[in-house]
N, CA and C atoms of all chains as a GROMACS GRO file, in nm:
protein
  615
    1MET      N    1  -1.325   2.035  -1.406
    1MET     CA    2  -1.289   1.907  -1.342
    1MET      C    3  -1.159   1.853  -1.401
    2PHE      N    4  -1.073   1.811  -1.314
    2PHE     CA    5  -0.943   1.757  -1.354
    2PHE      C    6  -0.958   1.609  -1.388
    3LYS      N    7  -0.921   1.573  -1.512
    3LYS     CA    8  -0.938   1.434  -1.556
    3LYS      C    9  -0.805   1.376  -1.606
    4PRO      N   10  -0.721   1.331  -1.515
    4PRO     CA   11  -0.593   1.274  -1.560
    4PRO      C   12  -0.614   1.132  -1.613
    5SER      N   13  -0.518   1.088  -1.695
    5SER     CA   14  -0.521   0.948  -1.737
    5SER      C   15  -0.483   0.862  -1.617
    6HIS      N   16  -0.504   0.733  -1.629
    6HIS     CA   17  -0.470   0.643  -1.519
    6HIS      C   18  -0.321   0.653  -1.485
    7PHE      N   19  -0.237   0.657  -1.590
    7PHE     CA   20  -0.093   0.664  -1.566
    7PHE      C   21  -0.053   0.797  -1.502
    8ALA      N   22  -0.114   0.906  -1.548
    8ALA     CA   23  -0.083   1.036  -1.488
    8ALA      C   24  -0.122   1.038  -1.340
    9ALA      N   25  -0.237   0.976  -1.310
    9ALA     CA   26  -0.280   0.969  -1.170
    9ALA      C   27  -0.180   0.888  -1.087
   10VAL      N   28  -0.130   0.780  -1.146
   10VAL     CA   29  -0.030   0.696  -1.076
   10VAL      C   30   0.097   0.776  -1.048
   11VAL      N   31   0.143   0.850  -1.148
   11VAL     CA   32   0.267   0.927  -1.131
   11VAL      C   33   0.250   1.036  -1.025
   12LEU      N   34   0.136   1.105  -1.028
   12LEU     CA   35   0.111   1.208  -0.927
   12LEU      C   36   0.103   1.148  -0.787
   13PHE      N   37   0.031   1.038  -0.777
   13PHE     CA   38   0.017   0.969  -0.648
   13PHE      C   39   0.155   0.928  -0.596
   14ALA      N   40   0.235   0.868  -0.685
   14ALA     CA   41   0.368   0.820  -0.645
   14ALA      C   42   0.457   0.937  -0.603
   15LEU      N   43   0.446   1.047  -0.675
   15LEU     CA   44   0.530   1.163  -0.644
   15LEU      C   45   0.503   1.216  -0.503
   16PHE      N   46   0.376   1.237  -0.472
   16PHE     CA   47   0.342   1.295  -0.342
   16PHE      C   48   0.366   1.195  -0.228
   17ALA      N   49   0.326   1.072  -0.248
   17ALA     CA   50   0.345   0.971  -0.143
   17ALA      C   51   0.495   0.948  -0.117
   18SER      N   52   0.574   0.945  -0.223
   18SER     CA   53   0.719   0.922  -0.208
   18SER      C   54   0.785   1.037  -0.133
   19THR      N   55   0.739   1.158  -0.161
   19THR     CA   56   0.795   1.274  -0.090
   19THR      C   57   0.772   1.262   0.060
   20VAL      N   58   0.648   1.229   0.098
   20VAL     CA   59   0.617   1.217   0.241
   20VAL      C   60   0.692   1.098   0.302
   21PHE      N   61   0.695   0.986   0.233
   21PHE     CA   62   0.766   0.869   0.285
   21PHE      C   63   0.915   0.900   0.305
   22GLY      N   64   0.974   0.964   0.206
   22GLY     CA   65   1.117   0.996   0.215
   22GLY      C   66   1.148   1.082   0.336
   23ILE      N   67   1.067   1.186   0.357
   23ILE     CA   68   1.094   1.279   0.467
   23ILE      C   69   1.070   1.214   0.603
   24THR      N   70   0.965   1.134   0.611
   24THR     CA   71   0.926   1.082   0.743
   24THR      C   72   0.997   0.953   0.782
   25GLN      N   73   1.045   0.879   0.685
   25GLN     CA   74   1.101   0.748   0.719
   25GLN      C   75   1.253   0.745   0.728
   26ARG      N   76   1.319   0.854   0.694
   26ARG     CA   77   1.465   0.860   0.702
   26ARG      C   78   1.508   0.986   0.776
   27GLU      N   79   1.635   0.990   0.821
   27GLU     CA   80   1.676   1.100   0.907
   27GLU      C   81   1.763   1.205   0.840
   28THR      N   82   1.852   1.165   0.751
   28THR     CA   83   1.939   1.264   0.688
   28THR      C   84   1.886   1.299   0.548
   29PRO      N   85   1.911   1.423   0.503
   29PRO     CA   86   1.858   1.465   0.373
   29PRO      C   87   1.899   1.372   0.258
   30LYS      N   88   2.023   1.325   0.260
   30LYS     CA   89   2.069   1.237   0.152
   30LYS      C   90   1.990   1.107   0.150
   31ARG      N   91   1.969   1.051   0.268
   31ARG     CA   92   1.895   0.924   0.277
   31ARG      C   93   1.746   0.946   0.247
   32MET      N   94   1.696   1.064   0.282
   32MET     CA   95   1.556   1.097   0.249
   32MET      C   96   1.538   1.097   0.098
   33LEU      N   97   1.633   1.162   0.028
   33LEU     CA   98   1.624   1.171  -0.118
   33LEU      C   99   1.631   1.031  -0.181
   34ARG      N  100   1.726   0.954  -0.134
   34ARG     CA  101   1.743   0.819  -0.190
   34ARG      C  102   1.619   0.733  -0.165
   35TYR      N  103   1.564   0.740  -0.045
   35TYR     CA  104   1.445   0.660  -0.013
   35TYR      C  105   1.323   0.709  -0.091
   36GLY      N  106   1.313   0.842  -0.108
   36GLY     CA  107   1.203   0.898  -0.186
   36GLY      C  108   1.208   0.850  -0.330
   37ILE      N  109   1.326   0.852  -0.389
   37ILE     CA  110   1.341   0.804  -0.527
   37ILE      C  111   1.310   0.655  -0.534
   38TYR      N  112   1.359   0.581  -0.436
   38TYR     CA  113   1.332   0.436  -0.433
   38TYR      C  114   1.181   0.410  -0.428
   39CYS      N  115   1.110   0.482  -0.342
   39CYS     CA  116   0.964   0.462  -0.330
   39CYS      C  117   0.895   0.499  -0.461
   40PHE      N  118   0.937   0.610  -0.522
   40PHE     CA  119   0.875   0.653  -0.647
   40PHE      C  120   0.892   0.547  -0.756
   41VAL      N  121   1.014   0.500  -0.772
   41VAL     CA  122   1.042   0.398  -0.873
   41VAL      C  123   0.964   0.270  -0.842
   42PHE      N  124   0.958   0.235  -0.714
   42PHE     CA  125   0.886   0.114  -0.675
   42PHE      C  126   0.736   0.126  -0.704
   43PHE      N  127   0.679   0.242  -0.670
   43PHE     CA  128   0.536   0.265  -0.696
   43PHE      C  129   0.506   0.251  -0.846
   44VAL      N  130   0.577   0.330  -0.926
   44VAL     CA  131   0.549   0.333  -1.070
   44VAL      C  132   0.586   0.199  -1.134
   45GLY      N  133   0.700   0.144  -1.095
   45GLY     CA  134   0.745   0.017  -1.151
   45GLY      C  135   0.649  -0.097  -1.121
   46SER      N  136   0.599  -0.102  -0.998
   46SER     CA  137   0.507  -0.210  -0.963
   46SER      C  138   0.374  -0.196  -1.039
   47VAL      N  139   0.331  -0.072  -1.061
   47VAL     CA  140   0.208  -0.051  -1.139
   47VAL      C  141   0.227  -0.099  -1.283
   48LEU      N  142   0.342  -0.064  -1.342
   48LEU     CA  143   0.369  -0.109  -1.479
   48LEU      C  144   0.376  -0.261  -1.487
   49ALA      N  145   0.443  -0.322  -1.390
   49ALA     CA  146   0.458  -0.468  -1.390
   49ALA      C  147   0.322  -0.537  -1.378
   50TRP      N  148   0.241  -0.491  -1.282
   50TRP     CA  149   0.108  -0.553  -1.264
   50TRP      C  150   0.017  -0.526  -1.384
   51SER      N  151   0.036  -0.411  -1.448
   51SER     CA  152  -0.044  -0.382  -1.567
   51SER      C  153  -0.015  -0.482  -1.677
   52TRP      N  154   0.114  -0.514  -1.697
   52TRP     CA  155   0.148  -0.614  -1.798
   52TRP      C  156   0.098  -0.752  -1.760
   53VAL      N  157   0.103  -0.785  -1.631
   53VAL     CA  158   0.050  -0.915  -1.585
   53VAL      C  159  -0.098  -0.923  -1.618
   54MET      N  160  -0.172  -0.817  -1.586
   54MET     CA  161  -0.317  -0.818  -1.613
   54MET      C  162  -0.345  -0.819  -1.763
   55PHE      N  163  -0.259  -0.754  -1.840
   55PHE     CA  164  -0.275  -0.753  -1.986
   55PHE      C  165  -0.268  -0.896  -2.041
   56PHE      N  166  -0.170  -0.972  -1.993
   56PHE     CA  167  -0.155  -1.109  -2.045
   56PHE      C  168  -0.263  -1.202  -1.988
   57ILE      N  169  -0.311  -1.176  -1.867
   57ILE     CA  170  -0.419  -1.257  -1.811
   57ILE      C  171  -0.548  -1.235  -1.893
   58ALA      N  172  -0.570  -1.110  -1.933
   58ALA     CA  173  -0.694  -1.075  -2.005
   58ALA      C  174  -0.696  -1.129  -2.148
   59ARG      N  175  -0.579  -1.163  -2.203
   59ARG     CA  176  -0.576  -1.209  -2.343
   59ARG      C  177  -0.630  -1.352  -2.357
   60MET      N  178   4.671   0.275   2.443
   60MET     CA  179   4.694   0.413   2.485
   60MET      C  180   4.787   0.480   2.385
   61GLU      N  181   4.747   0.598   2.339
   61GLU     CA  182   4.828   0.668   2.242
   61GLU      C  183   4.926   0.762   2.312
   62LEU      N  184   5.054   0.758   2.266
   62LEU     CA  185   5.154   0.848   2.324
   62LEU      C  186   5.134   0.990   2.276
   63PHE      N  187   5.097   1.001   2.148
   63PHE     CA  188   5.078   1.135   2.089
   63PHE      C  189   4.936   1.145   2.033
   64PRO      N  190   4.841   1.172   2.118
   64PRO     CA  191   4.703   1.180   2.067
   64PRO      C  192   4.687   1.296   1.969
   65ALA      N  193   4.601   1.273   1.871
   65ALA     CA  194   4.576   1.377   1.770
   65ALA      C  195   4.510   1.497   1.834
   66PRO      N  196   4.552   1.617   1.794
   66PRO     CA  197   4.491   1.736   1.852
   66PRO      C  198   4.344   1.748   1.812
   67ILE      N  199   4.265   1.794   1.906
   67ILE     CA  200   4.123   1.810   1.878
   67ILE      C  201   4.102   1.946   1.813
   68ARG      N  202   4.048   1.943   1.693
   68ARG     CA  203   4.021   2.068   1.622
   68ARG      C  204   3.871   2.078   1.596
   69TYR      N  205   3.814   2.185   1.633
   69TYR     CA  206   3.673   2.205   1.603
   69TYR      C  207   3.645   2.354   1.590
   70SER      N  208   3.538   2.383   1.522
   70SER     CA  209   3.499   2.522   1.503
   70SER      C  210   3.373   2.549   1.582
   71GLN      N  211   3.366   2.666   1.640
   71GLN     CA  212   3.246   2.702   1.715
   71GLN      C  213   3.148   2.784   1.630
   72VAL      N  214   3.180   2.795   1.502
   72VAL     CA  215   3.091   2.873   1.414
   72VAL      C  216   2.956   2.804   1.404
   73GLY      N  217   2.852   2.874   1.438
   73GLY     CA  218   2.717   2.818   1.424
   73GLY      C  219   2.671   2.735   1.542
   74MET      N  220   2.759   2.704   1.636
   74MET     CA  221   2.718   2.618   1.747
   74MET      C  222   2.616   2.686   1.837
   75ALA      N  223   2.636   2.812   1.864
   75ALA     CA  224   2.541   2.883   1.950
   75ALA      C  225   2.406   2.892   1.882
   76THR      N  226   2.407   2.914   1.752
   76THR     CA  227   2.281   2.922   1.677
   76THR      C  228   2.206   2.790   1.685
   77GLU      N  229   2.280   2.682   1.670
   77GLU     CA  230   2.220   2.548   1.675
   77GLU      C  231   2.156   2.523   1.811
   78GLN      N  232   2.229   2.559   1.918
   78GLN     CA  233   2.177   2.538   2.052
   78GLN      C  234   2.053   2.623   2.076
   79LYS      N  235   2.056   2.746   2.027
   79LYS     CA  236   1.942   2.836   2.046
   79LYS      C  237   1.819   2.782   1.975
   80SER      N  238   1.840   2.739   1.850
   80SER     CA  239   1.729   2.684   1.772
   80SER      C  240   1.672   2.560   1.839
   81SER      N  241   1.759   2.474   1.887
   81SER     CA  242   1.716   2.352   1.953
   81SER      C  243   1.640   2.384   2.081
   82ALA      N  244   1.691   2.483   2.156
   82ALA     CA  245   1.626   2.520   2.282
   82ALA      C  246   1.487   2.577   2.257
   83GLU      N  247   1.476   2.656   2.150
   83GLU     CA  248   1.344   2.713   2.118
   83GLU      C  249   1.246   2.604   2.078
   84ALA      N  250   1.296   2.505   2.004
   84ALA     CA  251   1.209   2.394   1.965
   84ALA      C  252   1.166   2.313   2.086
   85GLN      N  253   1.256   2.302   2.185
   85GLN     CA  254   1.224   2.225   2.305
   85GLN      C  255   1.116   2.292   2.390
   86GLN      N  256   1.097   2.423   2.371
   86GLN     CA  257   0.997   2.492   2.450
   86GLN      C  258   0.855   2.460   2.404
   87VAL      N  259   0.842   2.406   2.285
   87VAL     CA  260   0.710   2.371   2.232
   87VAL      C  261   0.658   2.249   2.308
   88SER      N  262   0.529   2.251   2.343
   88SER     CA  263   0.469   2.139   2.414
   88SER      C  264   0.486   2.009   2.335
   89VAL      N  265   0.491   1.898   2.406
   89VAL     CA  266   0.518   1.769   2.343
   89VAL      C  267   0.412   1.733   2.239
   90TYR      N  268   0.288   1.761   2.270
   90TYR     CA  269   0.180   1.719   2.180
   90TYR      C  270   0.137   1.828   2.081
   91LEU      N  271   0.192   1.949   2.097
   91LEU     CA  272   0.152   2.058   2.006
   91LEU      C  273   0.190   2.030   1.860
   92PRO      N  274   0.314   1.983   1.832
   92PRO     CA  275   0.346   1.952   1.691
   92PRO      C  276   0.255   1.845   1.632
   93LEU      N  277   0.217   1.748   1.713
   93LEU     CA  278   0.129   1.640   1.666
   93LEU      C  279  -0.007   1.697   1.627
   94ILE      N  280  -0.065   1.776   1.716
   94ILE     CA  281  -0.198   1.831   1.690
   94ILE      C  282  -0.195   1.935   1.577
   95ALA      N  283  -0.094   2.022   1.582
   95ALA     CA  284  -0.082   2.125   1.476
   95ALA      C  285  -0.057   2.060   1.340
   96GLY      N  286   0.026   1.957   1.340
   96GLY     CA  287   0.055   1.886   1.214
   96GLY      C  288  -0.067   1.816   1.159
   97TRP      N  289  -0.154   1.768   1.247
   97TRP     CA  290  -0.277   1.704   1.201
   97TRP      C  291  -0.373   1.809   1.146
   98LEU      N  292  -0.389   1.920   1.219
   98LEU     CA  293  -0.485   2.022   1.175
   98LEU      C  294  -0.440   2.092   1.046
   99VAL      N  295  -0.314   2.127   1.037
   99VAL     CA  296  -0.260   2.196   0.918
   99VAL      C  297  -0.137   2.119   0.869
  100PRO      N  298  -0.141   2.062   0.749
  100PRO     CA  299  -0.027   1.984   0.700
  100PRO      C  300   0.105   2.062   0.705
  101GLY      N  301   0.204   2.003   0.769
  101GLY     CA  302   0.337   2.066   0.777
  101GLY      C  303   0.356   2.157   0.897
  102ALA      N  304   0.248   2.194   0.965
  102ALA     CA  305   0.259   2.290   1.075
  102ALA      C  306   0.342   2.236   1.191
  103GLY      N  307   0.335   2.106   1.214
  103GLY     CA  308   0.415   2.046   1.322
  103GLY      C  309   0.563   2.066   1.300
  104HIS      N  310   0.606   2.051   1.174
  104HIS     CA  311   0.747   2.070   1.142
  104HIS      C  312   0.785   2.218   1.146
  105PHE      N  313   0.692   2.304   1.106
  105PHE     CA  314   0.721   2.448   1.114
  105PHE      C  315   0.742   2.490   1.258
  106LEU      N  316   0.662   2.436   1.350
  106LEU     CA  317   0.677   2.469   1.492
  106LEU      C  318   0.815   2.429   1.543
  107LEU      N  319   0.868   2.323   1.487
  107LEU     CA  320   1.000   2.274   1.530
  107LEU      C  321   1.112   2.334   1.445
  108ARG      N  322   1.077   2.432   1.364
  108ARG     CA  323   1.174   2.504   1.279
  108ARG      C  324   1.240   2.416   1.175
  109LYS      N  325   1.167   2.315   1.132
  109LYS     CA  326   1.213   2.232   1.020
  109LYS      C  327   1.144   2.285   0.896
  110TRP      N  328   1.191   2.399   0.849
  110TRP     CA  329   1.119   2.471   0.743
  110TRP      C  330   1.112   2.393   0.612
  111GLY      N  331   1.224   2.337   0.570
  111GLY     CA  332   1.228   2.265   0.442
  111GLY      C  333   1.139   2.143   0.442
  112ARG      N  334   1.153   2.063   0.546
  112ARG     CA  335   1.070   1.942   0.556
  112ARG      C  336   0.922   1.979   0.564
  113GLY      N  337   0.892   2.080   0.646
  113GLY     CA  338   0.753   2.123   0.661
  113GLY      C  339   0.693   2.169   0.530
  114ALA      N  340   0.771   2.247   0.454
  114ALA     CA  341   0.721   2.299   0.326
  114ALA      C  342   0.695   2.186   0.228
  115LEU      N  343   0.788   2.092   0.220
  115LEU     CA  344   0.769   1.980   0.126
  115LEU      C  345   0.647   1.895   0.166
  116LEU      N  346   0.635   1.869   0.295
  116LEU     CA  347   0.519   1.789   0.341
  116LEU      C  348   0.390   1.864   0.314
  117SER      N  349   0.390   1.992   0.345
  117SER     CA  350   0.269   2.073   0.326
  117SER      C  351   0.228   2.075   0.178
  118VAL      N  352   0.324   2.102   0.091
  118VAL     CA  353   0.293   2.109  -0.053
  118VAL      C  354   0.243   1.973  -0.103
  119SER      N  355   0.309   1.866  -0.062
  119SER     CA  356   0.270   1.733  -0.110
  119SER      C  357   0.129   1.698  -0.067
  120ILE      N  358   0.100   1.717   0.061
  120ILE     CA  359  -0.030   1.675   0.114
  120ILE      C  360  -0.142   1.765   0.062
  121VAL      N  361  -0.119   1.895   0.063
  121VAL     CA  362  -0.224   1.988   0.015
  121VAL      C  363  -0.249   1.966  -0.135
  122CYS      N  364  -0.142   1.947  -0.213
  122CYS     CA  365  -0.161   1.922  -0.357
  122CYS      C  366  -0.239   1.793  -0.381
  123MET      N  367  -0.205   1.691  -0.306
  123MET     CA  368  -0.274   1.564  -0.324
  123MET      C  369  -0.423   1.579  -0.290
  124TYR      N  370  -0.449   1.648  -0.182
  124TYR     CA  371  -0.588   1.671  -0.141
  124TYR      C  372  -0.662   1.756  -0.245
  125ALA      N  373  -0.596   1.863  -0.291
  125ALA     CA  374  -0.660   1.953  -0.389
  125ALA      C  375  -0.688   1.879  -0.520
  126LEU      N  376  -0.594   1.795  -0.562
  126LEU     CA  377  -0.617   1.717  -0.684
  126LEU      C  378  -0.734   1.621  -0.666
  127GLY      N  379  -0.744   1.564  -0.547
  127GLY     CA  380  -0.857   1.475  -0.517
  127GLY      C  381  -0.990   1.548  -0.527
  128ILE      N  382  -0.994   1.669  -0.474
  128ILE     CA  383  -1.116   1.750  -0.483
  128ILE      C  384  -1.143   1.788  -0.629
  129ALA      N  385  -1.036   1.825  -0.700
  129ALA     CA  386  -1.051   1.866  -0.842
  129ALA      C  387  -1.100   1.751  -0.928
  130MET      N  388  -1.071   1.629  -0.886
  130MET     CA  389  -1.119   1.512  -0.962
  130MET      C  390  -1.260   1.471  -0.919
  131GLN      N  391  -1.324   1.556  -0.840
  131GLN     CA  392  -1.459   1.528  -0.789
  131GLN      C  393  -1.460   1.403  -0.699
  132GLY      N  394  -1.355   1.390  -0.619
  132GLY     CA  395  -1.350   1.279  -0.525
  132GLY      C  396  -1.456   1.292  -0.417
  133LYS      N  397  -1.493   1.180  -0.360
  133LYS     CA  398  -1.599   1.179  -0.258
  133LYS      C  399  -1.540   1.210  -0.121
  134LEU      N  400  -1.610   1.298  -0.047
  134LEU     CA  401  -1.574   1.322   0.093
  134LEU      C  402  -1.671   1.242   0.179
  135TYR      N  403  -1.619   1.151   0.257
  135TYR     CA  404  -1.705   1.067   0.340
  135TYR      C  405  -1.766   1.151   0.452
  136SER      N  406  -1.897   1.140   0.467
  136SER     CA  407  -1.963   1.215   0.574
  136SER      C  408  -2.046   1.124   0.663
  137SER      N  409  -2.105   1.023   0.605
  137SER     CA  410  -2.185   0.930   0.685
  137SER      C  411  -2.126   0.789   0.672
  138VAL      N  412  -2.161   0.706   0.768
  138VAL     CA  413  -2.105   0.572   0.773
  138VAL      C  414  -2.215   0.469   0.752
  139HIS      N  415  -2.198   0.386   0.647
  139HIS     CA  416  -2.296   0.282   0.620
  139HIS      C  417  -2.239   0.142   0.637
  140ASP      N  418  -2.110   0.127   0.612
  140ASP     CA  419  -2.045  -0.004   0.631
  140ASP      C  420  -1.900   0.016   0.674
  141VAL      N  421  -1.830  -0.096   0.686
  141VAL     CA  422  -1.692  -0.091   0.737
  141VAL      C  423  -1.601  -0.008   0.646
  142LEU      N  424  -1.618  -0.023   0.514
  142LEU     CA  425  -1.534   0.053   0.422
  142LEU      C  426  -1.556   0.203   0.436
  143ASP      N  427  -1.682   0.241   0.464
  143ASP     CA  428  -1.709   0.384   0.487
  143ASP      C  429  -1.639   0.434   0.612
  144ILE      N  430  -1.632   0.349   0.715
  144ILE     CA  431  -1.562   0.388   0.839
  144ILE      C  432  -1.414   0.414   0.809
  145LEU      N  433  -1.355   0.324   0.732
  145LEU     CA  434  -1.214   0.340   0.697
  145LEU      C  435  -1.192   0.465   0.612
  146GLY      N  436  -1.283   0.487   0.518
  146GLY     CA  437  -1.273   0.607   0.433
  146GLY      C  438  -1.286   0.735   0.515
  147LEU      N  439  -1.382   0.734   0.609
  147LEU     CA  440  -1.402   0.852   0.695
  147LEU      C  441  -1.279   0.876   0.783
  148ALA      N  442  -1.222   0.767   0.835
  148ALA     CA  443  -1.101   0.780   0.919
  148ALA      C  444  -0.987   0.841   0.838
  149GLY      N  445  -0.973   0.796   0.714
  149GLY     CA  446  -0.869   0.854   0.627
  149GLY      C  447  -0.895   1.000   0.599
  150ASP      N  448  -1.019   1.033   0.569
  150ASP     CA  449  -1.053   1.173   0.540
  150ASP      C  450  -1.028   1.263   0.661
  151LEU      N  451  -1.061   1.213   0.780
  151LEU     CA  452  -1.042   1.294   0.901
  151LEU      C  453  -0.895   1.324   0.926
  152GLY      N  454  -0.806   1.243   0.871
  152GLY     CA  455  -0.663   1.268   0.883
  152GLY      C  456  -0.620   1.399   0.821
  153ASN      N  457  -0.703   1.454   0.732
  153ASN     CA  458  -0.669   1.581   0.667
  153ASN      C  459  -0.691   1.702   0.758
  154GLY      N  460  -0.752   1.681   0.873
  154GLY     CA  461  -0.770   1.791   0.970
  154GLY      C  462  -0.856   1.902   0.917
  155MET      N  463  -0.801   2.024   0.920
  155MET     CA  464  -0.879   2.142   0.882
  155MET      C  465  -0.919   2.140   0.734
  156LEU      N  466  -0.835   2.077   0.651
  156LEU     CA  467  -0.870   2.070   0.508
  156LEU      C  468  -1.005   2.002   0.490
  157PHE      N  469  -1.024   1.892   0.562
  157PHE     CA  470  -1.149   1.817   0.552
  157PHE      C  471  -1.266   1.898   0.608
  158ILE      N  472  -1.245   1.959   0.723
  158ILE     CA  473  -1.353   2.035   0.787
  158ILE      C  474  -1.396   2.152   0.700
  159VAL      N  475  -1.296   2.227   0.650
  159VAL     CA  476  -1.327   2.344   0.565
  159VAL      C  477  -1.396   2.298   0.436
  160SER      N  478  -1.349   2.189   0.377
  160SER     CA  479  -1.411   2.139   0.254
  160SER      C  480  -1.555   2.097   0.276
  161ARG      N  481  -1.581   2.035   0.390
  161ARG     CA  482  -1.719   1.994   0.422
  161ARG      C  483  -1.808   2.117   0.436
  162LEU      N  484  -1.755   2.217   0.508
  162LEU     CA  485  -1.833   2.339   0.529
  162LEU      C  486  -1.857   2.413   0.397
  163ALA      N  487  -1.758   2.408   0.307
  163ALA     CA  488  -1.770   2.477   0.178
  163ALA      C  489  -1.848   2.396   0.075
  164GLY      N  490  -1.882   2.274   0.111
  164GLY     CA  491  -1.959   2.190   0.019
  164GLY      C  492  -1.877   2.135  -0.097
  165LEU      N  493  -1.745   2.126  -0.078
  165LEU     CA  494  -1.660   2.072  -0.184
  165LEU      C  495  -1.667   1.919  -0.185
  166GLY      N  496  -1.618   1.862  -0.294
  166GLY     CA  497  -1.619   1.716  -0.304
  166GLY      C  498  -1.755   1.664  -0.347
  167ALA      N  499  -1.754   1.542  -0.398
  167ALA     CA  500  -1.880   1.483  -0.446
  167ALA      C  501  -1.943   1.397  -0.338
  168ASP      N  502  -2.074   1.380  -0.347
  168ASP     CA  503  -2.143   1.293  -0.252
  168ASP      C  504  -2.136   1.147  -0.295
  169SER      N  505  -2.125   1.126  -0.425
  169SER     CA  506  -2.113   0.990  -0.476
  169SER      C  507  -2.017   0.987  -0.595
  170VAL      N  508  -1.957   0.870  -0.615
  170VAL     CA  509  -1.860   0.855  -0.725
  170VAL      C  510  -1.933   0.816  -0.852
  171GLN      N  511  -1.920   0.899  -0.957
  171GLN     CA  512  -1.992   0.870  -1.082
  171GLN      C  513  -1.900   0.851  -1.200
  172GLN      N  514  -1.772   0.882  -1.183
  172GLN     CA  515  -1.676   0.866  -1.293
  172GLN      C  516  -1.550   0.799  -1.241
  173THR      N  517  -1.473   0.746  -1.335
  173THR     CA  518  -1.348   0.678  -1.296
  173THR      C  519  -1.254   0.775  -1.226
  174THR      N  520  -1.241   0.895  -1.281
  174THR     CA  521  -1.150   0.992  -1.220
  174THR      C  522  -1.196   1.032  -1.080
  175ALA      N  523  -1.327   1.028  -1.056
  175ALA     CA  524  -1.376   1.059  -0.922
  175ALA      C  525  -1.333   0.951  -0.823
  176ASP      N  526  -1.322   0.829  -0.870
  176ASP     CA  527  -1.272   0.721  -0.784
  176ASP      C  528  -1.125   0.745  -0.750
  177TYR      N  529  -1.047   0.786  -0.851
  177TYR     CA  530  -0.907   0.822  -0.822
  177TYR      C  531  -0.904   0.935  -0.717
  178GLY      N  532  -0.989   1.033  -0.738
  178GLY     CA  533  -0.992   1.149  -0.648
  178GLY      C  534  -1.024   1.109  -0.504
  179THR      N  535  -1.119   1.016  -0.489
  179THR     CA  536  -1.155   0.969  -0.355
  179THR      C  537  -1.033   0.906  -0.287
  180ARG      N  538  -0.958   0.827  -0.363
  180ARG     CA  539  -0.836   0.764  -0.306
  180ARG      C  540  -0.731   0.869  -0.273
  181PHE      N  541  -0.718   0.969  -0.360
  181PHE     CA  542  -0.621   1.076  -0.334
  181PHE      C  543  -0.653   1.145  -0.200
  182ILE      N  544  -0.782   1.172  -0.176
  182ILE     CA  545  -0.821   1.243  -0.054
  182ILE      C  546  -0.793   1.156   0.069
  183VAL      N  547  -0.829   1.029   0.061
  183VAL     CA  548  -0.807   0.939   0.176
  183VAL      C  549  -0.657   0.924   0.203
  184VAL      N  550  -0.579   0.903   0.098
  184VAL     CA  551  -0.434   0.883   0.118
  184VAL      C  552  -0.367   1.012   0.166
  185ALA      N  553  -0.414   1.127   0.119
  185ALA     CA  554  -0.360   1.254   0.170
  185ALA      C  555  -0.380   1.262   0.321
  186GLY      N  556  -0.496   1.218   0.368
  186GLY     CA  557  -0.522   1.218   0.512
  186GLY      C  558  -0.428   1.124   0.586
  187LEU      N  559  -0.406   1.006   0.531
  187LEU     CA  560  -0.317   0.909   0.596
  187LEU      C  561  -0.173   0.961   0.598
  188LEU      N  562  -0.131   1.022   0.487
  188LEU     CA  563   0.005   1.078   0.482
  188LEU      C  564   0.019   1.193   0.582
  189ASN      N  565  -0.088   1.269   0.600
  189ASN     CA  566  -0.084   1.379   0.696
  189ASN      C  567  -0.066   1.326   0.839
  190VAL      N  568  -0.131   1.214   0.868
  190VAL     CA  569  -0.115   1.153   1.000
  190VAL      C  570   0.030   1.108   1.019
  191ILE      N  571   0.088   1.047   0.915
  191ILE     CA  572   0.229   1.005   0.923
  191ILE      C  573   0.319   1.127   0.948
  192ALA      N  574   0.291   1.237   0.877
  192ALA     CA  575   0.373   1.358   0.894
  192ALA      C  576   0.358   1.416   1.035
  193ALA      N  577   0.235   1.412   1.088
  193ALA     CA  578   0.212   1.465   1.224
  193ALA      C  579   0.286   1.379   1.327
  194VAL      N  580   0.281   1.249   1.310
  194VAL     CA  581   0.353   1.159   1.403
  194VAL      C  582   0.504   1.181   1.391
  195ASP      N  583   0.551   1.209   1.270
  195ASP     CA  584   0.694   1.238   1.250
  195ASP      C  585   0.733   1.364   1.327
  196ALA      N  586   0.648   1.466   1.323
  196ALA     CA  587   0.675   1.589   1.398
  196ALA      C  588   0.680   1.560   1.548
  197HIS      N  589   0.590   1.475   1.594
  197HIS     CA  590   0.589   1.435   1.736
  197HIS      C  591   0.719   1.363   1.772
  198ASN      N  592   0.763   1.275   1.683
  198ASN     CA  593   0.888   1.203   1.708
  198ASN      C  594   1.008   1.297   1.711
  199LEU      N  595   1.006   1.398   1.626
  199LEU     CA  596   1.114   1.497   1.628
  199LEU      C  597   1.113   1.573   1.761
  200ARG      N  598   0.994   1.606   1.807
  200ARG     CA  599   0.983   1.682   1.933
  200ARG      C  600   1.030   1.600   2.054
  201THR      N  601   0.995   1.472   2.055
  201THR     CA  602   1.033   1.390   2.171
  201THR      C  603   1.178   1.342   2.162
  202GLY      N  604   1.242   1.363   2.048
  202GLY     CA  605   1.381   1.321   2.034
  202GLY      C  606   1.396   1.179   1.983
  203ARG      N  607   1.284   1.114   1.952
  203ARG     CA  608   1.292   0.978   1.897
  203ARG      C  609   1.356   0.979   1.758
  204LYS      N  610   1.344   1.093   1.691
  204LYS     CA  611   1.406   1.109   1.559
  204LYS      C  612   1.481   1.241   1.558
  205SER      N  613   1.594   1.245   1.490
  205SER     CA  614   1.674   1.369   1.488
  205SER      C  615   1.647   1.447   1.359
   0.00000   0.00000   0.00000
C-alpha cells in the first residue's frame, strides 16, 4: 500500500491536475506550459498558505 | 495604399503534410474522440494525431488513478446519499479504468485510513480530469480549439 505524506499527496495531486489543466485550457505549447506552472504553484502555494492559517487558528 | 508592397515570401515545406494530417483528423467522427477519450484516457487526442498532448494526458490521468488505487481509495459502487452520487459520477469519468477495476475487485469498499481518503479523492479527480480531456478532444475535432 502506498502511504504518502499529506504534502507528498498534495504535490502529486497538483502535478497531475496542473498537467491536464495546462493542456486543456490553453492552445499553444508555450501558454500550456506557463498555465500548467501557474496552476501547480497556485495549488501548492494555496495549500501552504491555508495550512499556516489553520496552524495559527489551532493555537 | 502602398506603392511598393513588400514581397510575399513563404515556404511550402511541410504544408502538404499539415494538410494531409488535418484531413485525416477531419475524417474521424465528431463524437468518436469524445467517447474514446472518456473510455481510454488520451485516446481522443491520439485519434486526432495529437500524440504529445495525448501521451501527457494519458500518463497524468492513469498515474493519478493508479496512485488512488495504490492508496486503497474507495471505488463507489452503490448510492446511499447525494455525496455518493457525486463520487460515483466522478468515478464513472474514468471510463474503462473504473469498469476494469470494479471487475478486478480493486479499490477498497470503505475508507479506513487517512491515505485511503486521499486515494478516494485521487480516483474521483482523475475521472473529472478525464472528462475535461475528452471534452478537449471533442473541441479539437469540432474546430472550437486549435
